[in-house]
Each structure stands twice: as structure tokens, then as C-alpha cells.
C-alpha positions as CSV (number, residue, x, y, z in Angstrom):
1,M,263.7,-23.5,174.9
2,F,266.6,-23.2,177.4
3,T,266.3,-23.9,180.9
4,V,269.1,-24.0,183.5
5,V,269.1,-27.7,184.6
6,G,272.5,-29.1,184.4
7,F,274.6,-27.5,187.0
8,V,271.3,-26.5,189.0
9,A,270.4,-30.2,189.4
10,L,273.7,-30.8,191.2
11,L,273.1,-28.0,193.5
12,A,269.4,-28.0,194.1
13,G,267.8,-31.2,192.9
14,C,264.8,-31.6,190.6
15,E,261.5,-33.3,190.2
16,T,259.4,-34.4,187.3
17,S,256.2,-32.9,186.2
18,Q,253.8,-32.6,183.2
19,D,254.6,-29.9,180.8
20,A,252.0,-28.0,178.6
21,G,252.2,-30.6,175.7
22,G,251.7,-33.5,177.9
23,G,255.3,-34.6,178.2
24,T,257.6,-34.5,181.2
25,A,259.9,-31.8,182.2
26,E,262.6,-31.4,184.8
27,V,261.5,-28.9,187.4
28,K,264.2,-26.9,189.3
29,T,263.1,-27.3,192.9
30,P,265.4,-27.1,195.9
31,P,265.7,-29.9,198.5
32,R,263.8,-28.8,201.5
33,D,265.2,-26.1,203.7
34,K,268.6,-26.2,201.8
35,G,268.5,-25.5,198.0
36,R,267.8,-22.6,195.9
37,V,265.9,-22.2,192.7
38,Y,267.2,-20.5,189.5
39,L,264.9,-18.5,187.4
40,T,265.6,-17.5,183.8
41,V,263.2,-16.1,181.0
42,D,263.3,-18.6,178.2
43,F,261.9,-18.6,174.7
44,E,261.4,-21.7,172.3
45,P,261.9,-21.1,168.6
46,G,258.6,-21.3,166.8
47,R,256.3,-21.0,169.8
48,T,254.3,-17.8,170.3
49,L,253.4,-16.8,173.9
50,R,250.1,-14.8,174.1
51,Y,249.4,-12.7,177.1
52,R,246.1,-11.0,178.2
53,L,247.1,-7.7,179.9
54,V,244.3,-5.9,181.9
55,S,244.3,-2.7,183.8
56,T,241.1,-1.7,185.9
57,R,240.9,1.5,187.8
58,Q,238.0,2.7,190.1
59,I,238.3,6.3,191.2
60,T,236.2,7.8,193.9
61,L,236.3,11.6,193.8
62,D,235.1,13.5,196.9
63,W,234.7,17.1,195.9
64,D,234.3,18.2,199.6
65,P,235.7,15.7,202.0
66,E,235.0,17.7,205.1
67,A,231.3,18.0,204.4
68,T,228.9,15.6,205.9
69,G,225.4,14.2,204.7
70,T,225.8,15.2,201.0
71,K,226.0,12.2,198.6
72,D,226.1,14.4,195.6
73,R,229.6,15.6,196.4
74,V,231.0,12.1,195.6
75,Q,231.6,10.8,192.1
76,Q,232.7,7.4,190.7
77,H,234.7,7.1,187.7
78,G,236.1,3.9,186.0
79,E,238.8,3.1,183.6
80,H,239.5,-0.2,182.0
81,T,241.9,-1.4,179.2
82,E,242.5,-4.9,177.9
83,M,245.2,-6.1,175.5
84,I,246.2,-9.4,173.9
85,V,249.9,-9.2,173.0
86,A,251.7,-12.2,171.1
87,Y,255.4,-12.5,171.7
88,T,257.2,-14.6,168.9
89,P,260.8,-15.5,169.0
90,V,262.6,-14.2,166.0
91,E,266.2,-15.3,167.2
92,V,266.8,-17.3,170.4
93,D,270.2,-17.3,172.2
94,P,269.9,-19.1,175.5
95,Y,273.2,-17.8,176.6
96,G,272.9,-14.1,175.5
97,V,270.3,-11.9,174.0
98,S,267.1,-13.1,172.2
99,T,265.1,-11.1,169.7
100,I,261.3,-11.2,170.3
101,R,258.7,-9.9,168.0
102,A,255.7,-8.5,170.0
103,T,252.3,-7.9,168.2
104,V,249.4,-6.1,169.8
105,E,246.5,-8.2,168.5
106,S,243.7,-6.5,170.2
107,V,243.0,-3.5,172.5
108,Q,240.0,-2.3,174.3
109,A,239.7,0.8,176.3
110,D,236.4,2.1,178.2
111,R,235.5,4.7,180.8
112,S,232.5,5.2,182.8
113,G,231.2,7.9,185.2
114,G,231.5,11.6,185.2
115,P,232.6,13.7,182.2
116,T,235.5,11.5,181.5
117,G,233.0,8.6,180.7
118,R,231.4,10.6,177.9
119,S,232.5,10.0,174.3
120,M,235.8,11.7,173.4
121,G,236.7,9.7,170.4
122,T,239.0,6.7,170.3
123,D,241.5,6.4,173.1
124,A,245.0,6.7,171.7
125,V,246.0,3.4,173.3
126,V,243.6,1.6,170.8
127,T,245.7,2.8,167.9
128,S,248.3,0.2,169.0
129,Q,246.1,-2.5,167.7
130,G,247.8,-4.4,164.9
131,K,251.1,-2.8,165.6
132,S,254.4,-4.8,166.1
133,Y,257.6,-3.9,167.7
134,T,261.0,-5.9,168.2
135,I,262.6,-6.1,171.7
136,K,265.7,-7.8,172.8
137,V,265.6,-9.7,176.0
138,D,268.4,-11.4,178.1
139,P,268.0,-14.7,180.0
140,R,267.2,-12.6,183.2
141,G,264.1,-11.1,181.5
142,R,265.8,-7.6,181.3
143,I,264.7,-5.8,178.1
144,V,268.1,-4.6,176.8
145,D,266.8,-2.9,173.6
146,A,263.4,-1.4,173.5
147,A,263.8,1.3,170.8
148,E,260.8,0.1,168.6
149,L,258.6,-0.3,171.7
150,R,259.6,3.4,172.9
151,A,258.7,4.7,169.3
152,L,255.3,3.1,169.5
153,I,254.5,4.6,172.8
154,Q,255.6,8.0,171.3
155,E,253.5,7.5,168.4
156,M,250.4,6.8,170.5
157,G,251.3,9.9,172.5
158,E,251.1,12.0,169.4
159,G,247.6,10.9,169.0
160,V,246.3,12.3,172.2
161,F,246.4,15.9,171.2
162,R,243.8,18.2,169.3
163,A,244.4,21.9,168.3
164,G,242.1,24.5,169.5
165,A,241.1,27.6,167.6
166,S,244.1,29.5,169.2
167,G,246.4,26.7,168.2
168,A,246.9,25.6,171.7
169,R,247.2,21.9,172.4
170,T,244.6,20.0,174.3
171,K,245.2,16.6,175.6
172,D,242.3,14.0,175.8
173,P,242.3,11.3,178.4
174,D,244.3,8.3,177.5
175,M,245.5,4.9,179.0
176,I,249.0,4.8,177.4
177,G,250.4,4.6,180.9
178,D,248.5,1.2,181.4
179,F,250.0,-0.1,178.1
180,V,253.4,0.8,179.4
181,A,252.8,-0.8,182.9
182,G,251.7,-4.0,181.3
183,Q,254.3,-4.5,178.5
184,W,257.5,-2.8,179.6
185,F,257.5,-4.4,182.9
186,L,256.2,-7.9,182.0
187,W,259.2,-9.8,183.4
188,D,260.2,-7.4,186.2
189,A,259.9,-9.8,189.1
190,V,262.6,-12.0,187.6
191,A,264.7,-9.4,185.9
192,T,265.3,-7.5,189.1
193,I,266.7,-10.5,191.2
194,P,270.0,-9.0,192.3
195,L,272.2,-12.0,192.1
196,P,270.5,-14.5,189.8
197,A,273.5,-16.9,189.5
198,E,273.2,-17.5,193.3
199,G,269.5,-18.7,193.0
200,L,266.6,-17.7,195.3
201,A,266.0,-19.2,198.7
202,I,262.5,-19.3,200.1
203,G,261.9,-16.2,202.1
204,Q,264.3,-14.1,200.1
205,T,263.4,-10.5,199.3
206,W,264.6,-7.9,196.8
207,Q,263.7,-4.5,195.6
208,S,262.3,-2.8,192.4
209,Q,260.2,0.0,191.1
210,L,257.0,-0.3,189.1
211,P,254.8,2.5,187.5
212,M,251.7,3.9,188.8
213,P,249.3,4.6,185.9
214,T,246.7,7.3,186.8
215,P,244.0,9.3,184.9
216,M,245.9,12.5,185.1
217,V,249.1,13.5,183.8
218,M,251.7,12.6,186.4
219,R,255.0,10.7,186.6
220,R,255.0,8.6,189.7
221,A,256.2,5.2,190.8
222,R,255.6,2.7,193.4
223,D,258.4,0.9,195.3
224,V,258.1,-2.8,195.3
225,T,259.5,-5.5,197.7
226,Y,259.4,-9.0,196.1
227,R,259.5,-12.1,198.2
228,F,259.9,-15.7,197.0
229,N,257.3,-17.7,198.8
230,G,257.8,-21.2,197.7
231,F,256.1,-23.3,195.0
232,R,252.7,-24.0,193.6
233,S,251.7,-26.9,191.4
234,G,249.6,-26.1,188.3
235,P,248.4,-27.7,185.0
236,R,251.6,-26.4,183.2
237,G,254.0,-27.4,185.8
238,T,255.6,-26.1,189.1
239,A,255.5,-22.4,189.5
240,A,257.5,-20.1,191.7
241,V,255.3,-17.9,193.9
242,I,256.7,-14.3,194.0
243,E,254.7,-12.1,196.3
244,S,255.0,-8.4,196.1
245,T,254.1,-5.3,198.5
246,Y,254.0,-1.7,197.4
247,T,254.6,1.7,198.7
248,L,254.9,5.3,197.3
249,S,258.2,6.1,195.6
250,D,259.9,9.3,196.1
251,A,260.6,9.7,192.3
252,A,260.3,7.7,189.1
253,P,263.3,6.5,187.0
254,S,264.3,9.1,184.5
255,D,264.7,6.4,181.7
256,W,261.2,5.3,181.7
257,P,259.3,5.9,178.4
258,V,257.4,9.3,178.2
259,P,254.6,9.4,175.6
260,Y,254.4,13.2,175.3
261,S,256.1,16.4,176.4
262,G,255.7,20.1,176.0
263,R,252.9,22.6,177.0
264,F,249.3,21.6,176.8
265,R,246.0,21.6,178.5
266,M,244.1,18.5,179.6
267,S,240.5,17.9,179.1
268,G,238.0,16.2,181.4
269,T,237.6,16.2,185.2
270,F,241.2,15.2,185.9
271,G,242.5,17.9,183.8
272,F,240.3,20.5,185.4
273,L,241.7,19.7,188.9
274,G,245.2,20.2,189.9
275,P,247.9,20.3,191.2
276,Y,247.7,16.9,192.7
277,E,249.4,15.7,195.8
278,V,249.9,11.9,196.4
279,L,249.3,11.1,200.1
280,G,249.9,7.4,200.1
281,L,250.0,4.2,198.3
282,E,249.8,0.6,199.5
283,G,248.9,-2.8,198.2
284,S,250.2,-6.3,197.3
285,G,250.3,-8.8,194.5
286,E,251.6,-12.1,193.3
287,D,253.4,-13.5,190.2
288,L,253.5,-17.1,189.2
289,F,256.5,-18.0,187.2
290,N,256.9,-21.4,185.6
291,I,260.2,-22.7,186.6
292,A,260.7,-25.5,183.9
293,A,259.3,-23.4,181.0
294,G,261.0,-20.3,182.2
295,R,257.9,-18.0,181.7
296,L,255.5,-15.9,183.5
297,E,252.1,-17.7,183.8
298,Q,250.1,-15.2,185.7
299,R,250.2,-12.0,187.6
300,L,247.8,-10.0,190.0
301,H,248.8,-6.6,191.3
302,R,246.3,-4.6,193.6
303,Y,246.9,-1.3,195.2
304,T,245.2,1.7,196.5
305,V,246.3,5.4,196.1
306,Q,245.1,8.4,198.1
307,M,245.5,11.8,196.7
308,R,244.5,15.4,197.1
309,A,243.7,17.9,194.6
310,S,243.1,21.6,194.3
311,L,240.5,23.6,192.3
312,P,241.6,26.1,189.7
313,P,241.6,29.8,191.0
314,M,238.0,30.7,191.1
315,G,237.7,32.3,194.5
316,I,237.0,28.9,196.2
317,E,239.4,27.2,198.6
318,A,238.8,23.5,198.3
319,H,240.9,20.4,198.0
320,P,239.1,17.4,196.7
321,H,240.2,14.0,197.7
322,L,240.6,11.0,195.3
323,T,240.9,7.3,196.1
324,I,242.1,5.1,193.2
325,E,241.6,1.3,193.5
326,Q,244.1,-0.1,190.8
327,T,244.2,-3.7,189.5
328,L,246.8,-5.0,187.0
329,T,246.8,-8.4,185.7
330,A,248.7,-10.5,183.1
331,E,247.6,-14.0,182.1
332,L,249.3,-16.5,179.8
333,L,246.8,-17.8,177.4
334,K,246.6,-21.5,176.3
335,P,249.3,-22.5,173.8
336,E,248.6,-22.7,170.2
């Protein structure tokens, strides 16, 4: 495992703490009110890191928000996916790019409420179970080669369609966007630090963008402001606390992976409605990053999205409202 301790110790000072194996490790912590902390994403040959990645979405659909006294107009929908992904170093280069083999060991996907909760076959995201892909990651945590991951996302995307009698494509609901949000952006909080060689001072902020997975087909993002908020002690060592707040982005980056393309119809409630207008997004979260080990320990992101939809042309003028309560978590499981 590679951690930046040598020159950092001269600039920032260190402390000693217990590591996961019961030994001691130098922790990069700055002297009070002066120093900076240096964060790198590190891998140790032969050590597999397993993460539980969970996405939970609660959707409140109000078919007639201007009406009063009618409970039947409001529907509740839920979507939940949970994955365990194992990251195993294939080749470790602490000064350059490391090659990591990721294996999707398990996937669960569930829906509840309304027509989208009815059985519609296996969600396409579940087909990733047992699949592996290789990524190349630099010490900042930036994925510099994700060709195999992109190919797996597109492979899942091919499985969401069924052909009708006329040959037209119909897309079933899927949670591939949640898969992308969990794995493509695992190290985003560290990877987007603008000047990592200068380290982080407590209170420092920086910007990024993260995806906004939804139950409908839409390509939207959330603007993120990260803030380094000091340190927290834990059983695996001292962690840097990185807080985050979210607002609605004007546009999503064009290089983010897209699981499907072309013309198609979408089944279910959220395919029936449309077009959609996103009215607002707000929320906050926290990443805990183990300084000595150079790895994400835990993440919790929560935000709320307000949307307005339209009904298909049926001679009825209506604009249903949707409220989406989204939670995204990542948790490093106990070492082998």
C-alpha cells in the first residue's frame, strides 16, 4: 500500500493509530490551525476491498396537486437496489496508474407501489451479478480507463428492451443509473480535489458534479460542493470528513456513460407521464476517507428532487407533481 507520508510528515506532522490489522500506522494529520492533509487513493497488492453500494428512492406522485381533500390522487412508489462489489488490485503503481479488477458479487433490485411495483421480469441491473471489469485508477482516485465498465453498462442497457408486435422497442423500468452512480463515482470526493499536491486545509471547498438517478429516462446531474470538515476517529484509523451539499445542475457532462440510445417507448407510470420538468434539488451528505489506508470507508448522500410532469394528449390539462427522496450509500465491509 502506498501512502504519502515522507514529505507530508515534514510539512504536516503525524500521529499514530491502530490499523485494521491491529498494527500501527502513521496518520497524516496537520498541526492545529496550520497544516494540510494529503489524500490519495491507495491499493495494497493481494488485498481485496469490498463495498456495499445501496440506492433507495421514495417517490411521491401527486396526480392533481391543486386539488384538496382527495387522498386517492397521491401514490407512493419505492425503488431499491443493493450491490456488493469487490475491488482486487491486479497491478499496483503507487506513483502512476493501478489496474483494479472489480467483480459484482451480488445485486438485488426491488420496486414497490403502483404499476411499477408489479412484476415486470428481472431488472436489467441484476444481470451484472457475477460480471467483472477492469479499471485503471490513478493516485487521485480518477478512473483513467473505464472501457470495460462502460461496456458492461451498455450490455445491461441492451437487456431493458422488448419488441412489440409492430417491432417497436419498449423499455422496461431499470436501475442501471443507480449502478453507475455507485461505481463510476466511488472516489469522486478525493478525485476532484483541484490541487492535491497542495493538500487540504480544514474548511476548504471544491466543486464537482454527480449523477441524479431517477425512475424515468432523463440525463440530469447535481452540482456538488465538497468541504473538508476535519477528522474523525474510527476503528480503522483517523478519517477525513468531507461534507457535501447538492443543487441542480444545468446540464450533465457529455462523457458520462449512457446505457441505451435510439427511439423507444417506456412502460410503467413514469413512461406514461412526460415530459418532465425538474423544479429543484437540494440535499447534503458526508464521505469518510481513511487517511492512512488511502481508501473510502463510508458515504451517505441524501437529497430531494421536485419535479413536474404532463399527461399525454387526452383532452385533459394536468401537471402531476413528483417528490423524489433519494439516498445513496457506500460502505467498506470488513477486510478478509
